[in-house]
C-alpha positions as CSV (number, residue, x, y, z in Angstrom):
1,M,35.0,-5.8,1.7
2,P,34.8,-9.6,2.3
3,W,33.2,-11.8,-0.3
4,F,31.1,-13.6,2.4
5,K,28.4,-12.2,4.7
6,T,28.5,-12.2,8.4
7,P,25.5,-13.6,10.3
8,E,24.4,-10.0,11.1
9,Q,24.5,-9.1,7.3
10,V,22.5,-12.2,6.5
11,S,19.9,-11.2,9.1
12,I,19.8,-7.6,7.7
13,D,19.4,-8.9,4.1
14,E,16.6,-11.3,5.2
15,Q,14.8,-8.4,7.0
16,Q,15.1,-6.1,4.0
17,A,13.9,-8.8,1.7
18,K,10.9,-9.4,3.9
19,I,10.1,-5.7,4.0
20,R,10.3,-5.5,0.2
21,S,7.9,-8.5,0.1
22,F,5.4,-6.7,2.4
23,E,5.8,-3.5,0.4
24,A,5.0,-5.4,-2.8
25,A,1.9,-7.0,-1.2
26,I,0.7,-3.6,0.0
27,S,1.3,-2.0,-3.5
28,S,-0.6,-4.9,-5.1
29,H,-3.5,-4.5,-2.7
30,I,-3.7,-0.8,-3.5
31,Q,-3.4,-1.5,-7.2
32,S,-6.3,-4.0,-7.0
33,I,-8.7,-1.2,-5.9
34,V,-7.6,1.0,-8.8
35,D,-7.9,-1.9,-11.3
36,D,-11.4,-2.8,-10.0
37,Y,-12.5,0.8,-10.5
38,N,-10.9,0.9,-13.9
39,R,-12.9,-2.2,-15.0
40,S,-16.1,-1.0,-13.5
41,N,-15.9,2.5,-14.9
42,G,-14.2,2.1,-18.2
43,V,-11.2,4.2,-17.3
44,I,-7.4,3.5,-17.3
45,F,-5.7,4.9,-14.2
46,S,-2.3,3.3,-14.3
47,D,-1.9,3.5,-10.5
48,V,-2.9,5.4,-7.4
49,H,-0.4,8.2,-8.4
50,S,-2.2,8.8,-11.6
51,C,-5.4,9.1,-9.6
52,K,-3.7,11.7,-7.4
53,N,-3.3,13.9,-10.5
54,Y,-7.1,14.1,-10.7
55,A,-7.9,14.2,-7.0
56,D,-8.2,17.9,-6.9
57,V,-9.7,18.6,-10.3
58,E,-13.2,20.0,-9.5
59,G,-15.9,18.8,-11.9
60,Y,-13.9,15.8,-13.2
61,S,-16.2,12.9,-13.3
62,H,-13.8,10.6,-11.4
63,Q,-12.6,13.2,-8.9
64,E,-14.4,11.7,-5.9
65,F,-12.8,8.3,-6.5
66,C,-9.4,9.8,-7.2
67,S,-9.5,11.8,-4.0
68,A,-10.8,8.9,-1.9
69,V,-8.3,6.3,-3.2
70,W,-5.4,8.7,-2.7
71,L,-6.4,9.5,0.9
72,W,-6.9,5.8,1.6
73,N,-3.5,5.0,0.0
74,V,-1.8,7.5,2.5
75,A,-3.7,5.9,5.4
76,V,-2.6,2.4,4.3
77,W,1.1,3.3,4.1
78,E,0.9,5.1,7.4
79,A,-0.7,2.1,9.1
80,S,1.9,-0.3,7.5
81,R,4.7,1.9,8.7
82,Q,3.3,1.8,12.3
83,I,3.0,-2.0,12.1
84,L,6.6,-2.2,10.9
85,A,7.8,0.1,13.7
86,D,6.0,-2.1,16.2
87,V,7.5,-5.3,14.9
88,L,11.0,-3.8,14.8
89,S,10.7,-2.5,18.4
90,G,9.5,-5.8,19.6
91,D,6.1,-4.5,20.6
92,R,4.3,-7.1,18.5
93,S,5.0,-10.2,16.5
94,E,5.5,-10.1,12.8
95,P,2.3,-10.6,10.8
96,T,2.0,-12.8,7.7
97,V,1.3,-10.9,4.5
98,D,-2.4,-11.9,4.8
99,E,-2.6,-10.7,8.4
100,L,-0.9,-7.5,7.4
101,I,-3.4,-6.8,4.6
102,A,-6.2,-7.6,7.0
103,E,-5.0,-5.0,9.5
104,L,-4.8,-2.2,7.0
105,P,-7.6,0.4,6.5
106,V,-10.5,-0.8,4.3
107,F,-11.2,1.2,1.2
108,E,-14.8,2.5,1.4
109,F,-16.1,4.5,-1.5
110,Q,-19.6,5.2,-2.5
111,S,-20.0,7.3,-5.7
112,A,-22.4,10.2,-5.3
113,A,-23.4,9.7,-9.0
């Protein structure tokens, strides 16, 4: 294994770094919704995955939010994967992080309570 990188390897490394940057921005975007709900409702869901644990618990006071945020999370990641596939195939140009976030599904939740 050479100690230097070929131009192809640099390009792959740069692409992977950009993908990680987009993934981090998406994760942060999702987490901001969970954090806002935590502040507004006096709960401490650590992340969307902890919400998933309660999404199917009938009668749990935060079940509606947990279910809604989990389904939205799935939709966000599916949309982002499609955007990535379109960029990699050359069907579209690469968005900035802000443009990417703007293209993702919007979280809409109205508590029945």
